[in-house]
N, C-alpha and C positions, 0 to 999 in steps of 0.2 A: 688205841691205848701209845702215849708219847715213850720213850722211851731212850733218848734223848740225856735226862739228865740221870739214866742207871749205869750206875759204875761197876758193873762185871767184869772189871779184873777184882774185885776184893768182895768177888762170893770163893765160895772154898765149896769143893766134897768134905768137908770135916763133918761138920753138922747137921744130921737128918737119920732119916730113917735108908736105910743101903740095901739095896736089892740089886741083885747080881751081883758078878766080880769087884774086887776093888780093886785086880790090877784091865781091866778093860782101856780100850786106847783110846775110847771117849763116855766123858761125863757128866750127862743130862741134872742140871739142879731145877726142882719142880716148889717152889714157893706156892701152898695148895693154904684155905681158911673148909675146913670139908663136910661147911653151912653154904658156902658160894655155888648156884645154882652152874657158874658160867666154867668151876676150880671142876663137877663132877662135865660138863658137855668137854672139858679136856681130859680129863679119865677116861671117858665112854669113846671121842675119839683113837686116844693114841693107844688102848690098849695092849687092843693087835701087834700094832709094830713093836710098844717096844719090848713087851711079851717076847719075839719073836727077836731080837735087838738082844736081848736078854740074856735069853735060852742059849744064845751061836757066843757071851764070852765079847758080844764087841762093844756094851755100852752098862756102866753100871746107871739105873734110877738112884739119886738125890731125895729123895722127898722132904720136904722143911715146910712142914706145919705149922704155918703160923696167924700167929693168935693178933685177930685183931683188935680193936678199940668199937668200931658199928657196927652198934646197938641189933642189926640186922645177923652181923657174923659172929657175935657171942660164942652162942650153943652153936659154931663150930671149934669155936676155942673150946668146950666142957667136951665135945668129941677126943681133942685131942691130947685129954688125956689120959682115952681109955684104950691108945697105942701104944703096944711093945716094941721099941724100938733092939729091941733085942733078938723079937723074932720077926724081920725081915718078909720073906715071904709070908704069912701068916699074917702080918699087920695087912701086908698091899692087899690083902684078900677080905680081910675088917674094912678095911679103907670102901672098896665096895662096895659092903654091903652100909657100910653110911652112907655111902652116895645112894646107889636103893634103894633106903628108907629115907634117906632128907626126907620127903611130903609128909614122911609121919610125924617125925621131929624137931621137924622148923619150928612151926610152932610152938612148942611146948616152954611151958617158962626151965630157968639153966637147970632146978633141981629138976624138975620132971625127963628135959636132957636126958643126964646122968642116970637116971630110975628107967630111963629105956632104957642106956645103952650095957646098961646090968641086965633088965628081966628078961627084955624081948633080943638081944643080941651075944647074951653072955658074958662082955666083956667083962673088962677087971680095972678098976684106976689105978694107974703108976702112976707114979714118983718123974713126971717128965720136964717136971717148971725150969731146972739149972737149962736143960736142952730147950725149952719152952721160950726162955730169957737171952737166950744164945743165937737162936732166929730172929730173933726181930732186933735183937742186935745188930748183928747181920745185915737185917730185911733195913735196916737205919740205914746204918754206912755206906749199905750202895744207893741208897732212892731208893727204894723198890716202895712202891707204894697199894698198888693193885694186886690180885689174885686172880687168876694166873697169873705166876712171870715165870716164864720156863728160860735158862737161858745151860745152851749149850754150847762150844766152844767162843766165838764171839756174836752169835744170834743171842739173842733177845726176843721174845714170842707170847700172847696168849692166846689162847684156845682159842685164837682165828685162822689154826694152821690144820688144814687138810693130812689124812694119812697119810695118804703121796707125797704133799710137800714135807711133811715129819721123814718121812723114808727115807724121802734122797738130801737135806739138809742132813741126816747121819753116814748118811754115804759118801757127803761130802766131805764132810767134817776125819771119821775112817778116812781115805783116800790124801791125808794131810800130814 
C-alpha cells in the first residue's frame, strides 16, 4: 500500500463506530469495507490485541465503514447500512458475524445481501446515510483509497501487520 499520498492529519476520531473509552489516550481509526477479504484479515489478526487494549482503557477503536464504488465491494456497502452506531460493542460483534459469513453472502445480489442481513443475521437496517457520506468525504480529503487503511498517530498501515507489530506500535504510541 502506497501511503505517501495519505493525509493522516485530516482524519479525526469524530465519525465512526466508537468502541472503548472516548478518553483513551490512543485512537485507532480503521477504514474498512465489510465485503473486503483483506479487511476481514485485518479484523481477525487485530481482534485480540485491540480488545485487550480497549478493555484496559488504553485505546479507542473507531471503525469507519467505507462505502466503495468498486462493484465487488458494493455488497459491503449494503452491510454497512445494518450497523448500529449507537451500540458499538454489539455492533463490533455484528461486524465479526458479517465477516465470518462473508463467503455466504459475498456473491449475492445487493437485494439478497440485505435480505441475508435481516433473515440470517437478524440485523435491522439503520439510517446511516449521513454518517456514511461523512466517512466518504473524510476518506476523499485524506486521499484514502484502499481498505483496510488503519491510522494510529502518524502510523498508516493495512492488514500486513502482525499482532506483535500492532502491540508494539500501540505501546509506542502510549509511551508518547
